[in-house]
MMTF fields as JSON, N, C-alpha, C and O atoms, coordinates in Angstrom:
{
  "mmtfVersion": "1.0.0",
  "mmtfProducer": "UNKNOWN",
  "numBonds": 375,
  "numAtoms": 376,
  "numGroups": 94,
  "numChains": 1,
  "numModels": 1,
  "chainsPerModel": [1],
  "groupsPerChain": [94],
  "chainIdList": ["A"],
  "bondAtomList": [4, 2, 8, 6, 12, 10, 16, 14, 20, 18, 24, 22, 28, 26, 32, 30, 36, 34, 40, 38, 44, 42, 48, 46, 52, 50, 56, 54, 60, 58, 64, 62, 68, 66, 72, 70, 76, 74, 80, 78, 84, 82, 88, 86, 92, 90, 96, 94, 100, 98, 104, 102, 108, 106, 112, 110, 116, 114, 120, 118, 124, 122, 128, 126, 132, 130, 136, 134, 140, 138, 144, 142, 148, 146, 152, 150, 156, 154, 160, 158, 164, 162, 168, 166, 172, 170, 176, 174, 180, 178, 184, 182, 188, 186, 192, 190, 196, 194, 200, 198, 204, 202, 208, 206, 212, 210, 216, 214, 220, 218, 224, 222, 228, 226, 232, 230, 236, 234, 240, 238, 244, 242, 248, 246, 252, 250, 256, 254, 260, 258, 264, 262, 268, 266, 272, 270, 276, 274, 280, 278, 284, 282, 288, 286, 292, 290, 296, 294, 300, 298, 304, 302, 308, 306, 312, 310, 316, 314, 320, 318, 324, 322, 328, 326, 332, 330, 336, 334, 340, 338, 344, 342, 348, 346, 352, 350, 356, 354, 360, 358, 364, 362, 368, 366, 372, 370],
  "bondOrderList": [1, 1, 1, 1, 1, 1, 1, 1, 1, 1, 1, 1, 1, 1, 1, 1, 1, 1, 1, 1, 1, 1, 1, 1, 1, 1, 1, 1, 1, 1, 1, 1, 1, 1, 1, 1, 1, 1, 1, 1, 1, 1, 1, 1, 1, 1, 1, 1, 1, 1, 1, 1, 1, 1, 1, 1, 1, 1, 1, 1, 1, 1, 1, 1, 1, 1, 1, 1, 1, 1, 1, 1, 1, 1, 1, 1, 1, 1, 1, 1, 1, 1, 1, 1, 1, 1, 1, 1, 1, 1, 1, 1, 1],
  "groupList": [{"groupName": "MET", "atomNameList": ["N", "CA", "C", "O"], "elementList": ["N", "C", "C", "O"], "formalChargeList": [0, 0, 0, 0], "bondAtomList": [1, 0, 2, 1, 3, 2], "bondOrderList": [1, 1, 2], "singleLetterCode": "M", "chemCompType": "L-PEPTIDE LINKING"}, {"groupName": "SER", "atomNameList": ["N", "CA", "C", "O"], "elementList": ["N", "C", "C", "O"], "formalChargeList": [0, 0, 0, 0], "bondAtomList": [1, 0, 2, 1, 3, 2], "bondOrderList": [1, 1, 2], "singleLetterCode": "S", "chemCompType": "L-PEPTIDE LINKING"}, {"groupName": "PHE", "atomNameList": ["N", "CA", "C", "O"], "elementList": ["N", "C", "C", "O"], "formalChargeList": [0, 0, 0, 0], "bondAtomList": [1, 0, 2, 1, 3, 2], "bondOrderList": [1, 1, 2], "singleLetterCode": "F", "chemCompType": "L-PEPTIDE LINKING"}, {"groupName": "LEU", "atomNameList": ["N", "CA", "C", "O"], "elementList": ["N", "C", "C", "O"], "formalChargeList": [0, 0, 0, 0], "bondAtomList": [1, 0, 2, 1, 3, 2], "bondOrderList": [1, 1, 2], "singleLetterCode": "L", "chemCompType": "L-PEPTIDE LINKING"}, {"groupName": "LYS", "atomNameList": ["N", "CA", "C", "O"], "elementList": ["N", "C", "C", "O"], "formalChargeList": [0, 0, 0, 0], "bondAtomList": [1, 0, 2, 1, 3, 2], "bondOrderList": [1, 1, 2], "singleLetterCode": "K", "chemCompType": "L-PEPTIDE LINKING"}, {"groupName": "GLY", "atomNameList": ["N", "CA", "C", "O"], "elementList": ["N", "C", "C", "O"], "formalChargeList": [0, 0, 0, 0], "bondAtomList": [1, 0, 2, 1, 3, 2], "bondOrderList": [1, 1, 2], "singleLetterCode": "G", "chemCompType": "PEPTIDE LINKING"}, {"groupName": "ARG", "atomNameList": ["N", "CA", "C", "O"], "elementList": ["N", "C", "C", "O"], "formalChargeList": [0, 0, 0, 0], "bondAtomList": [1, 0, 2, 1, 3, 2], "bondOrderList": [1, 1, 2], "singleLetterCode": "R", "chemCompType": "L-PEPTIDE LINKING"}, {"groupName": "GLU", "atomNameList": ["N", "CA", "C", "O"], "elementList": ["N", "C", "C", "O"], "formalChargeList": [0, 0, 0, 0], "bondAtomList": [1, 0, 2, 1, 3, 2], "bondOrderList": [1, 1, 2], "singleLetterCode": "E", "chemCompType": "L-PEPTIDE LINKING"}, {"groupName": "THR", "atomNameList": ["N", "CA", "C", "O"], "elementList": ["N", "C", "C", "O"], "formalChargeList": [0, 0, 0, 0], "bondAtomList": [1, 0, 2, 1, 3, 2], "bondOrderList": [1, 1, 2], "singleLetterCode": "T", "chemCompType": "L-PEPTIDE LINKING"}, {"groupName": "ALA", "atomNameList": ["N", "CA", "C", "O"], "elementList": ["N", "C", "C", "O"], "formalChargeList": [0, 0, 0, 0], "bondAtomList": [1, 0, 2, 1, 3, 2], "bondOrderList": [1, 1, 2], "singleLetterCode": "A", "chemCompType": "L-PEPTIDE LINKING"}, {"groupName": "PRO", "atomNameList": ["N", "CA", "C", "O"], "elementList": ["N", "C", "C", "O"], "formalChargeList": [0, 0, 0, 0], "bondAtomList": [1, 0, 2, 1, 3, 2], "bondOrderList": [1, 1, 2], "singleLetterCode": "P", "chemCompType": "L-PEPTIDE LINKING"}, {"groupName": "VAL", "atomNameList": ["N", "CA", "C", "O"], "elementList": ["N", "C", "C", "O"], "formalChargeList": [0, 0, 0, 0], "bondAtomList": [1, 0, 2, 1, 3, 2], "bondOrderList": [1, 1, 2], "singleLetterCode": "V", "chemCompType": "L-PEPTIDE LINKING"}, {"groupName": "HIS", "atomNameList": ["N", "CA", "C", "O"], "elementList": ["N", "C", "C", "O"], "formalChargeList": [0, 0, 0, 0], "bondAtomList": [1, 0, 2, 1, 3, 2], "bondOrderList": [1, 1, 2], "singleLetterCode": "H", "chemCompType": "L-PEPTIDE LINKING"}, {"groupName": "ILE", "atomNameList": ["N", "CA", "C", "O"], "elementList": ["N", "C", "C", "O"], "formalChargeList": [0, 0, 0, 0], "bondAtomList": [1, 0, 2, 1, 3, 2], "bondOrderList": [1, 1, 2], "singleLetterCode": "I", "chemCompType": "L-PEPTIDE LINKING"}, {"groupName": "GLN", "atomNameList": ["N", "CA", "C", "O"], "elementList": ["N", "C", "C", "O"], "formalChargeList": [0, 0, 0, 0], "bondAtomList": [1, 0, 2, 1, 3, 2], "bondOrderList": [1, 1, 2], "singleLetterCode": "Q", "chemCompType": "L-PEPTIDE LINKING"}, {"groupName": "ASP", "atomNameList": ["N", "CA", "C", "O"], "elementList": ["N", "C", "C", "O"], "formalChargeList": [0, 0, 0, 0], "bondAtomList": [1, 0, 2, 1, 3, 2], "bondOrderList": [1, 1, 2], "singleLetterCode": "D", "chemCompType": "L-PEPTIDE LINKING"}],
  "groupTypeList": [0, 1, 2, 3, 4, 1, 3, 2, 5, 6, 4, 7, 8, 9, 10, 9, 7, 10, 11, 9, 3, 4, 8, 9, 7, 12, 4, 5, 2, 8, 13, 6, 9, 0, 10, 2, 14, 7, 5, 5, 14, 12, 14, 3, 9, 5, 11, 13, 7, 4, 7, 13, 15, 5, 7, 3, 4, 1, 12, 1, 2, 13, 6, 9, 15, 6, 2, 10, 5, 9, 14, 7, 9, 9, 15, 2, 9, 3, 11, 4, 5, 6, 14, 3, 13, 15, 7, 14, 5, 7, 4, 13, 2, 4],
  "groupIdList": [1, 2, 3, 4, 5, 6, 7, 8, 9, 10, 11, 12, 13, 14, 15, 16, 17, 18, 19, 20, 21, 22, 23, 24, 25, 26, 27, 28, 29, 30, 31, 32, 33, 34, 35, 36, 37, 38, 39, 40, 41, 42, 43, 44, 45, 46, 47, 48, 49, 50, 51, 52, 53, 54, 55, 56, 57, 58, 59, 60, 61, 62, 63, 64, 65, 66, 67, 68, 69, 70, 71, 72, 73, 74, 75, 76, 77, 78, 79, 80, 81, 82, 83, 84, 85, 86, 87, 88, 89, 90, 91, 92, 93, 94],
  "secStructList": [7, 2, 2, 2, 2, 2, 2, 2, 1, 7, 7, 7, 7, 7, 7, 7, 7, 7, 7, 7, 1, 3, 3, 3, 3, 3, 6, 6, 3, 3, 3, 3, 3, 7, 7, 3, 3, 3, 6, 6, 3, 3, 3, 3, 3, 3, 3, 3, 3, 3, 3, 3, 6, 6, 3, 3, 3, 3, 3, 3, 3, 3, 3, 3, 3, 3, 3, 1, 1, 2, 2, 2, 2, 2, 2, 2, 2, 2, 2, 2, 2, 2, 2, 2, 2, 2, 2, 2, 4, 4, 4, 4, 4, 7],
  "xCoordList": [0.821, 0.0, 0.862, 0.526, 1.958, 2.788, 3.433, 3.712, 3.672, 4.213, 3.223, 3.604, 1.953, 0.931, 0.728, 0.515, 0.798, 0.638, 1.763, 1.531, 2.982, 4.1, 3.981, 4.449, 3.359, 3.162, 2.055, 2.192, 0.964, -0.219, -0.524, -1.427, 0.209, -0.042, 0.414, 1.191, -0.092, 0.285, 1.69, 2.058, 2.452, 3.808, 3.806, 3.333, 4.338, 4.431, 5.805, 6.821, 5.818, 7.09, 7.208, 6.234, 8.386, 8.638, 8.71, 9.137, 8.293, 8.396, 9.861, 10.761, 10.065, 11.428, 11.983, 11.261, 13.255, 13.923, 14.02, 14.307, 13.785, 13.924, 15.352, 16.32, 15.459, 16.755, 16.874, 15.944, 18.025, 18.259, 18.545, 19.543, 17.67, 17.878, 18.884, 19.648, 18.881, 19.81, 20.254, 19.53, 21.454, 22.004, 22.616, 23.203, 22.469, 23.051, 23.536, 23.005, 24.544, 25.053, 24.52, 24.448, 24.142, 23.657, 23.959, 23.42, 24.814, 25.169, 25.632, 25.305, 26.383, 26.9, 25.961, 26.32, 24.779, 23.802, 23.855, 24.249, 23.459, 23.299, 21.811, 21.098, 21.355, 19.95, 19.914, 20.611, 19.09, 18.917, 17.457, 16.528, 17.282, 15.949, 15.539, 16.217, 14.423, 13.986, 12.494, 11.724, 12.077, 10.665, 10.244, 11.053, 8.959, 8.434, 7.163, 6.486, 6.861, 5.696, 4.438, 4.382, 3.432, 2.164, 1.052, 1.04, 0.139, -0.997, -0.61, -1.245, 0.405, 0.823, 1.686, 2.095, 1.964, 2.838, 3.952, 4.007, 4.833, 5.962, 5.79, 5.673, 5.777, 5.562, 6.892, 7.893, 6.88, 8.069, 8.43, 7.607, 9.666, 10.156, 11.672, 12.319, 12.227, 13.675, 14.144, 13.349, 15.452, 16.097, 17.159, 17.906, 17.211, 18.243, 19.133, 18.636, 20.455, 21.405, 22.52, 22.89, 23.045, 24.221, 24.875, 24.192, 26.187, 26.915, 27.099, 27.663, 26.615, 26.704, 27.332, 26.81, 28.453, 29.187, 29.475, 29.344, 29.865, 30.237, 29.06, 29.265, 27.835, 26.648, 25.899, 25.644, 25.55, 24.809, 23.338, 22.683, 22.825, 21.415, 20.697, 21.277, 19.444, 18.691, 17.238, 16.687, 16.652, 15.25, 14.62, 15.073, 13.584, 12.862, 11.691, 11.061, 11.405, 10.243, 9.509, 10.108, 8.19, 7.31, 6.336, 5.781, 6.134, 5.199, 4.09, 4.248, 2.992, 1.826, 2.038, 1.274, 3.072, 3.314, 3.595, 4.358, 2.961, 3.199, 3.548, 3.078, 4.389, 4.9, 4.812, 4.847, 4.698, 4.618, 5.919, 5.891, 7.055, 8.341, 9.146, 9.049, 9.946, 10.771, 11.841, 12.128, 12.432, 13.493, 12.955, 13.619, 11.759, 11.143, 10.842, 11.067, 10.34, 10.072, 11.37, 11.392, 12.449, 13.749, 14.27, 14.798, 14.128, 14.566, 13.854, 14.484, 12.55, 11.787, 12.056, 11.932, 12.423, 12.791, 14.053, 14.17, 14.992, 16.198, 15.859, 16.413, 14.958, 14.512, 13.857, 14.157, 12.965, 12.265, 13.262, 13.141, 14.226, 15.251, 16.041, 16.289, 16.438, 17.158, 16.293, 16.774, 15.022, 14.095, 13.977, 14.009, 13.841, 13.75, 15.011, 14.929, 16.167, 17.436, 17.523, 17.92, 17.156, 17.205, 16.263, 16.59, 15.115, 14.129, 14.457, 14.263, 14.959, 15.1, 16.527, 16.792, 17.436, 18.819, 18.872, 18.139, 19.737, 19.893, 18.69, 18.582, 17.785, 16.57, 15.684, 14.787, 15.941, 15.152, 15.269, 14.396, 16.336, 16.57, 15.944, 16.066, 15.288, 14.69, 13.261, 12.623],
  "yCoordList": [-1.195, 0.0, 1.256, 2.226, 1.262, 2.464, 2.751, 3.905, 1.696, 1.898, 2.67, 3.62, 2.264, 2.966, 4.384, 5.32, 4.522, 5.846, 6.773, 7.952, 6.239, 7.076, 7.456, 8.519, 6.598, 6.91, 7.932, 8.84, 7.779, 8.597, 9.587, 10.412, 9.515, 10.423, 11.843, 12.095, 12.741, 14.149, 14.373, 13.893, 15.094, 15.413, 16.83, 17.766, 16.961, 18.283, 18.845, 18.167, 20.092, 20.737, 21.992, 22.714, 22.229, 23.434, 24.626, 24.489, 25.8, 26.983, 27.256, 27.093, 27.669, 27.929, 29.176, 30.146, 29.138, 30.313, 31.375, 31.06, 32.638, 33.7, 33.754, 33.585, 33.986, 34.038, 35.361, 35.787, 36.006, 37.252, 36.916, 36.264, 37.362, 37.103, 38.075, 37.718, 39.312, 40.321, 41.163, 41.305, 41.717, 42.577, 43.795, 43.703, 44.949, 46.186, 47.047, 46.983, 47.845, 48.828, 50.193, 50.505, 51.017, 52.363, 53.245, 53.027, 54.232, 55.211, 54.556, 55.032, 53.478, 52.787, 51.755, 51.095, 51.597, 50.605, 49.416, 49.552, 48.264, 47.075, 46.78, 46.72, 46.598, 46.259, 44.825, 44.475, 44.003, 42.616, 42.445, 42.602, 42.125, 41.875, 40.454, 39.493, 40.329, 39.022, 38.8, 38.612, 38.819, 38.6, 37.184, 36.257, 37.053, 35.729, 35.471, 36.397, 34.198, 33.823, 33.962, 33.504, 34.606, 34.83, 34.824, 35.658, 33.91, 33.851, 33.685, 34.276, 32.901, 32.652, 33.745, 33.651, 34.787, 35.86, 36.082, 35.411, 37.023, 37.299, 38.684, 39.685, 38.712, 39.957, 40.666, 40.038, 41.984, 42.802, 42.836, 43.203, 42.451, 42.466, 42.564, 42.197, 43.065, 43.165, 43.544, 43.725, 43.661, 44.037, 45.082, 44.957, 46.117, 47.144, 46.986, 46.894, 46.954, 46.76, 47.791, 48.279, 48.108, 48.98, 48.754, 48.603, 48.733, 48.614, 50.014, 50.895, 50.203, 51.49, 51.243, 50.464, 51.911, 51.756, 50.293, 49.864, 49.532, 48.132, 47.176, 45.979, 47.674, 46.829, 46.83, 47.887, 45.641, 45.522, 45.79, 45.051, 46.853, 47.218, 46.744, 46.732, 46.355, 45.929, 46.387, 46.535, 46.601, 47.011, 46.192, 46.241, 45.446, 44.65, 45.454, 46.215, 45.28, 45.942, 44.994, 44.169, 45.142, 44.391, 45.411, 46.228, 45.366, 46.271, 45.452, 44.253, 46.095, 45.42, 45.005, 44.201, 45.548, 45.256, 43.773, 43.152, 43.225, 41.824, 41.765, 42.568, 40.788, 40.655, 39.197, 38.3, 38.953, 37.57, 36.793, 35.571, 37.483, 36.802, 37.279, 38.44, 36.381, 36.712, 37.744, 38.626, 37.651, 38.588, 40.009, 40.967, 40.142, 41.458, 42.039, 43.225, 41.208, 41.657, 42.057, 43.026, 41.324, 41.646, 42.981, 43.788, 43.217, 44.491, 45.667, 46.665, 45.544, 46.635, 46.761, 47.854, 45.661, 45.737, 46.581, 47.337, 46.454, 47.281, 48.752, 49.625, 49.025, 50.409, 50.97, 52.091, 50.197, 50.644, 50.817, 51.761, 49.935, 50.068, 51.364, 52.053, 51.699, 52.956, 54.155, 55.123, 54.075, 55.165, 55.346, 56.475, 54.255, 54.338, 54.948, 55.756, 54.571, 55.107, 56.6, 57.387, 56.988, 58.401, 59.245, 60.38, 58.702, 59.445, 59.482, 60.508, 58.352, 58.253, 58.127, 58.433, 57.687, 57.512, 56.566, 55.577, 56.866, 56.0, 56.016, 55.155, 56.973, 57.021, 55.8, 55.514, 55.093, 53.9, 52.823, 51.964, 52.869, 51.837, 52.178, 51.396, 53.306, 53.697, 53.277, 53.531],
  "zCoordList": [0.0, 0.0, 0.0, -0.679, 0.739, 0.792, -0.567, -0.891, -1.364, -2.696, -3.564, -4.247, -3.538, -4.304, -3.785, -4.556, -2.489, -1.885, -2.334, -2.598, -2.421, -2.856, -4.329, -4.736, -5.123, -6.532, -6.756, -7.576, -6.024, -6.272, -5.164, -5.299, -4.086, -2.968, -3.273, -4.194, -2.474, -2.624, -2.104, -1.032, -2.865, -2.421, -1.872, -2.516, -0.689, -0.088, -0.38, -0.225, -0.805, -1.086, -0.238, -0.024, 0.225, 1.01, 0.069, -1.077, 0.55, -0.305, -0.656, 0.169, -1.883, -2.34, -1.66, -1.431, -1.346, -0.78, -1.854, -3.009, -1.495, -2.489, -3.033, -2.293, -4.312, -4.969, -5.71, -6.395, -5.567, -6.296, -7.756, -8.061, -8.659, -10.079, -10.674, -11.57, -10.169, -10.654, -9.467, -8.481, -9.58, -8.544, -9.21, -10.288, -8.546, -9.076, -7.916, -6.807, -8.193, -7.242, -7.653, -8.841, -6.654, -6.935, -5.731, -4.645, -5.922, -4.886, -3.59, -2.503, -3.695, -2.517, -1.924, -0.948, -2.478, -2.034, -2.987, -4.145, -2.491, -3.327, -3.446, -2.444, -4.663, -4.913, -5.429, -6.381, -4.785, -5.223, -5.672, -4.881, -6.935, -7.477, -7.117, -7.479, -6.4, -5.914, -6.182, -5.24, -7.455, -7.745, -7.349, -7.311, -7.058, -6.715, -7.507, -7.954, -7.667, -8.459, -7.61, -6.468, -8.198, -7.515, -8.553, -9.459, -8.428, -9.338, -10.801, -11.675, -11.081, -12.455, -13.061, -14.218, -12.276, -12.75, -11.73, -10.699, -12.026, -11.137, -10.53, -11.237, -9.209, -8.48, -8.234, -7.89, -8.418, -8.23, -6.754, -5.915, -6.438, -5.058, -5.083, -6.064, -3.985, -3.912, -2.522, -1.6, -2.397, -1.148, -1.466, -2.436, -0.628, -0.735, 0.487, 1.609, 0.277, 1.37, 1.313, 0.245, 2.49, 2.577, 3.929, 4.942, 3.937, 5.191, 5.763, 5.115, 6.986, 7.671, 9.038, 9.835, 9.306, 10.568, 10.885, 12.031, 9.872, 10.051, 10.17, 10.37, 10.051, 10.157, 8.834, 8.255, 8.359, 7.103, 7.37, 8.105, 6.767, 6.894, 5.637, 4.551, 5.786, 4.608, 4.719, 5.81, 3.565, 3.458, 2.335, 1.191, 2.665, 1.662, 1.13, 1.864, -0.155, -0.737, -1.669, -2.358, -1.665, -2.562, -3.136, -2.4, -4.417, -5.075, -5.733, -5.964, -6.025, -6.6, -8.054, -8.587, -8.698, -10.111, -10.325, -9.585, -11.354, -11.732, -13.21, -14.015, -13.542, -14.905, -15.332, -14.489, -16.64, -17.111, -16.928, -16.779, -16.937, -16.814, -15.625, -15.228, -15.049, -13.886, -14.236, -13.427, -15.421, -15.797, -15.927, -15.532, -16.479, -16.606, -15.219, -14.977, -14.322, -12.948, -12.258, -11.498, -12.513, -11.915, -12.447, -11.682, -13.742, -14.325, -13.662, -13.312, -13.492, -12.886, -11.39, -10.837, -10.722, -9.307, -9.137, -8.173, -10.065, -10.001, -10.218, -9.55, -11.145, -11.386, -10.128, -9.719, -9.514, -8.306, -7.155, -6.374, -7.044, -5.998, -6.143, -5.153, -7.368, -7.613, -7.236, -6.648, -7.58, -7.264, -5.746, -5.256, -5.008, -3.55, -2.949, -2.024, -3.461, -2.97, -3.272, -2.412, -4.486, -4.867, -4.003, -3.658, -3.657, -2.872, -1.38, -0.728, -0.831, 0.618, 1.132, 2.295, 0.298, 0.76, 1.956, 2.0, 2.925, 4.095, 5.028, 5.901, 4.862, 5.666, 5.433, 6.225, 4.35, 4.034, 5.116, 5.234, 5.898, 6.919, 8.269, 9.212, 8.381, 9.677, 9.792, 10.814]
}
């Protein structure tokens, strides 16, 4: 019975760890584009990082924008990351 169960039973999978598809430097900050799949599309998401006084600070962002492809979502995540840095600078970590 366990053989049949292993063939036809439901397989549980753990959620995949987010992976940075693209990385860019901007004004001393590192932007990591980390889109994730949501509803058959890829949602714009990323992380902005900078070392300040020997401590690595990070800020995660997710936007409502969705794209058909992961690479397109990653490209726009880098654009959005640059925009956030230009608007807020280091204040983004507060």
